[in-house]
C-alpha positions in Angstrom: -123.1 164.2 -62.8 -125.7 164.0 -65.6 -126.8 167.6 -65.1 -123.2 168.8 -64.9 -122.4 166.9 -68.1 -125.4 168.4 -69.9 -124.5 171.9 -68.7 -120.9 171.6 -69.9 -121.5 170.0 -73.3 -125.0 171.2 -74.2 -125.4 174.4 -72.1 -128.1 172.7 -69.9 -130.6 172.7 -72.8 -130.7 169.8 -75.3 -133.2 171.6 -77.7 -134.8 168.3 -78.5 -137.2 169.9 -81.0 -134.2 170.0 -83.4 -134.2 166.2 -83.4 -137.8 165.1 -82.8 -139.5 166.4 -86.0 -140.8 166.5 -88.6 -141.9 162.9 -88.8 -139.9 160.9 -91.3 -137.4 163.7 -92.0 -134.1 161.9 -93.0 -131.8 164.6 -91.7 -129.1 166.4 -93.6 -126.9 163.3 -93.9 -129.7 160.7 -94.4 -128.0 158.3 -92.0 -129.6 155.6 -89.8 -128.6 154.5 -86.2 -126.4 151.7 -87.5 -124.6 154.0 -90.0 -120.9 154.8 -89.4 -121.6 158.5 -89.1 -124.2 157.9 -86.4 -122.0 155.4 -84.5 -118.9 157.6 -84.5 -120.6 160.9 -83.6 -122.7 159.1 -81.0 -119.8 157.7 -79.0 -119.1 160.0 -76.0 -115.5 158.9 -75.2 -114.4 158.9 -78.9 -115.9 162.3 -79.4 -114.5 163.9 -76.3 -111.0 162.6 -76.8 -111.3 163.1 -80.6 -112.5 166.7 -80.0 -109.5 167.6 -77.9 -107.2 165.9 -80.5 -108.9 167.8 -83.3 -108.2 171.2 -81.6 -104.6 170.3 -81.1 -104.2 169.2 -84.7 -106.1 172.2 -86.1 -103.8 174.5 -84.1 -100.9 173.5 -86.3 -102.3 175.5 -89.3 -100.9 179.1 -88.7 -103.8 180.8 -90.5 -106.5 178.7 -88.8 -104.9 179.3 -85.4 -104.6 183.0 -86.1 -108.3 183.2 -86.7 -109.0 181.4 -83.4 -106.5 183.5 -81.5 -107.8 186.9 -82.8 -111.5 186.2 -82.9 -112.5 183.3 -80.7 -113.9 183.8 -77.2 -112.4 180.5 -76.0 -110.4 182.3 -73.3 -113.3 184.2 -71.8 -116.1 181.7 -72.5 -114.6 178.3 -73.1 -117.7 176.4 -72.1 -119.8 178.5 -74.4 -117.4 177.6 -77.3 -117.7 173.9 -76.4 -121.5 174.1 -76.3 -121.7 175.8 -79.7 -119.4 173.3 -81.3 -121.2 170.3 -79.7 -124.6 171.6 -80.8 -123.4 172.1 -84.4 -122.1 168.5 -84.6 -125.2 166.9 -83.0 -127.6 169.0 -85.0 -126.0 168.3 -88.4 -125.6 164.6 -87.5 -128.9 163.8 -85.7 -131.2 166.8 -86.4 -133.8 167.4 -89.0 -132.8 168.9 -92.4 -134.2 172.3 -91.4 -132.4 172.4 -88.1 -129.1 171.3 -89.7 -129.4 174.1 -92.4 -130.2 176.7 -89.7 -126.9 176.0 -87.8 -124.9 175.8 -91.0 -126.3 179.1 -92.2 -125.5 180.7 -88.8 -121.9 179.5 -89.0 -121.5 180.7 -92.5 -122.8 184.2 -91.4 -120.3 184.2 -88.5 -117.4 183.2 -90.8 -117.9 186.3 -93.0 -116.9 188.5 -90.0 -113.8 186.5 -89.1 -110.8 187.7 -91.1 -107.5 189.4 -90.5 -103.8 189.1 -90.8 -101.7 186.4 -89.2 -98.4 187.2 -87.3 -96.5 186.1 -90.4 -98.2 188.8 -92.5 -100.5 186.5 -94.5 -104.2 187.4 -94.7 -106.8 184.9 -93.6 -110.6 184.6 -93.6 -112.7 181.9 -91.9 -114.8 181.3 -95.0 -111.6 180.4 -97.0 -112.6 177.1 -98.7 -109.2 175.6 -98.1 -109.2 176.5 -94.4 -112.6 175.0 -94.1 -111.3 171.8 -95.6 -108.4 171.7 -93.1 -110.7 172.2 -90.1 -113.1 169.6 -91.3 -110.4 167.0 -92.1 -108.7 167.4 -88.8 -112.0 167.0 -87.0 -113.3 163.8 -88.8 -109.8 162.2 -88.7 -109.7 162.8 -84.9 -113.3 161.7 -84.3 -112.8 158.5 -86.2 -109.5 157.8 -84.5 -111.1 158.4 -81.1 -114.0 156.0 -82.0 -111.6 153.3 -83.2 -109.6 153.6 -79.9 -112.5 153.6 -77.4 -115.4 151.7 -79.0 -115.8 148.1 -78.1 -113.7 146.0 -80.4 -116.7 144.3 -82.0 -118.2 147.7 -82.7 -115.2 149.3 -84.4 -115.5 150.2 -88.1 -114.1 148.0 -90.9 -111.9 149.7 -93.5 -114.9 150.0 -95.8 -117.0 151.5 -93.0 -114.3 154.1 -92.3 -114.5 155.2 -96.0 -118.3 155.4 -95.6 -117.9 157.5 -92.5 -115.7 160.1 -94.2 -118.1 160.2 -97.2 -121.1 160.6 -94.8 -119.5 163.5 -93.0 -118.3 165.4 -96.1 -121.6 167.1 -97.0 -121.5 169.2 -93.8 -118.1 170.7 -94.8 -119.2 171.1 -98.4 -122.3 173.0 -97.2 -120.1 175.4 -95.2 -118.0 176.0 -98.4 -115.1 173.6 -98.2 -113.6 172.3 -101.4 -112.0 169.0 -102.4 -113.2 167.4 -99.2 -111.6 163.9 -98.6 -114.2 161.1 -98.9 -112.1 158.1 -97.9 -109.2 157.0 -95.7 -106.9 157.1 -98.6 -107.9 160.6 -99.5 -107.6 161.7 -95.8 -104.1 160.3 -95.6 -103.0 161.9 -98.9 -104.5 165.2 -97.8 -102.7 165.2 -94.4 -99.4 164.3 -96.1 -99.9 167.2 -98.6 -100.6 169.6 -95.8 -97.7 168.8 -93.5 -95.2 171.3 -95.1 -97.7 174.1 -94.3 -98.1 173.1 -90.7 -96.1 174.5 -87.8 -96.5 175.3 -84.2 -96.9 178.9 -83.3 -97.0 180.8 -80.0 -100.8 181.0 -80.3 -101.0 177.2 -80.7 -98.9 176.6 -77.6 -101.0 179.0 -75.6 -104.1 177.2 -76.8 -102.6 173.9 -75.7 -101.9 175.2 -72.2 -105.4 176.5 -72.0 -106.9 173.2 -73.0 -104.9 171.4 -70.3 -106.5 173.7 -67.7 -110.0 173.6 -69.2 -112.9 173.4 -66.7 -114.9 175.5 -64.2 -114.6 173.2 -61.2 -111.8 171.0 -59.9 -113.6 167.9 -61.1 -114.1 169.3 -64.6 -110.4 170.3 -64.8 -109.3 166.9 -63.6 -111.5 165.1 -66.2 -110.4 167.5 -68.9 -106.7 166.9 -68.1 -107.1 163.2 -68.2 -109.0 163.3 -71.5 -106.4 165.6 -72.9 -103.7 163.1 -72.0 -105.7 160.5 -73.9 -106.2 162.8 -76.8 -102.5 163.1 -77.2 -102.4 159.4 -78.1 -104.8 160.0 -81.0 -102.5 162.5 -82.7 -100.2 161.4 -85.5 -96.6 161.1 -84.3 -95.5 164.1 -86.4 -98.2 166.3 -84.8 -97.0 165.4 -81.3 -93.4 166.2 -82.2 -94.4 169.5 -83.8 -96.3 170.5 -80.6 -93.4 169.4 -78.4 -95.4 166.8 -76.6 -93.3 164.0 -75.2 -95.5 161.3 -73.7 -94.0 157.8 -73.8 -96.0 155.1 -75.7 -96.2 152.9 -72.6 -97.8 155.8 -70.6 -100.3 156.4 -73.4 -101.2 152.8 -73.8 -101.1 151.6 -70.2 -102.4 154.6 -68.3 -104.0 157.3 -70.6 -106.2 155.0 -72.6 -107.5 152.8 -69.7 -108.2 155.9 -67.6 -110.1 157.6 -70.4 -112.1 154.4 -71.0 -113.2 154.4 -67.3 -114.1 158.1 -67.4 -116.1 157.6 -70.6 -118.0 154.7 -69.2 -118.7 156.7 -66.1 -120.0 159.6 -68.1 -122.2 157.3 -70.2 -123.6 155.7 -67.0 -124.3 159.1 -65.5 -126.0 160.4 -68.7 -128.1 157.4 -69.3 -129.7 156.7 -72.7 -129.2 159.7 -75.0 -132.4 161.8 -75.3 -131.0 163.3 -78.5 -130.6 159.9 -80.1 -134.0 158.7 -78.9 -135.7 161.8 -80.4 -133.8 161.3 -83.7 -134.7 157.6 -83.8 -138.4 158.4 -83.2 -138.3 161.0 -86.0 -136.8 158.6 -88.5 -139.2 155.8 -87.5 -142.3 158.0 -87.9 -144.3 158.1 -91.1 -144.0 161.3 -92.9 -147.3 163.3 -93.3 -149.2 162.1 -96.3 -147.2 159.0 -96.8 -149.7 156.8 -95.1 -152.6 158.1 -97.3 -150.5 157.8 -100.4 -149.7 154.2 -99.5 -153.4 153.5 -98.8 -154.4 155.0 -102.2 -151.8 152.9 -104.0 -153.1 149.7 -102.3 -156.7 150.6 -103.3 -155.7 151.2 -106.9 -154.0 147.9 -107.1 -157.0 146.2 -105.5 -159.3 147.9 -108.0 -157.2 146.7 -110.9 -157.5 143.2 -109.7 
């Protein structure tokens, strides 16, 4: 199960060198293991259900969905798409500064080639700052909602920590070119309310939804994905479920979908064991940067000489 999970989410190769060095490197976000950003992006169940929810929410933007429909290889290589997305998130969250900037620069280069015309006649481009803000906001809103639903109650974020999470995640979107990125819960809610008139379901969005429900290479993968998709529906705002035409009673979501996803998540965590990525990142953060020890020693000697 651990190998299958690694193959599905990480392509079978964790690329630990992205997280292990250089010693003392604070990473792009400069966060520690107890930071809200680390806790949210390090929670498997919250990220898996939140990831599915984010894809459903993002699909409601006709221009964003047109870009995915016309340029993405999610139909022919869905696992590859998942691997690239997961690697981007883990690298920018837990990786070194250099590794984070490498994947950001790669995505920016790819975005320059993604442009076209939506079915409604409007032009779009993937590097549109406003579209980047939409994609980012839908992601972080869904990730945090997933964490708050599936983390142990004592580990869930306080309102102040939720604001911190959004602020910690914002630099990644800004580095990609997003503008006016929300930095707090209030700003997230205000942004989503402002965007609602622009959102609507399209035939491409419905096709993507059907595809997500059948995601997986094996029967076991498809079953797990279907159950996690059901749980992800419960993370969506009510208006998003209505727009997508999803009718799933609240009792089913609360008494079946969420408990089942909780069990699946714990099983996946048990199979995976301690995260090698997190361990490598912790070791990097705890290590002394080259030259720091000698500088500290020189500083102590100078103080001793003065006394």
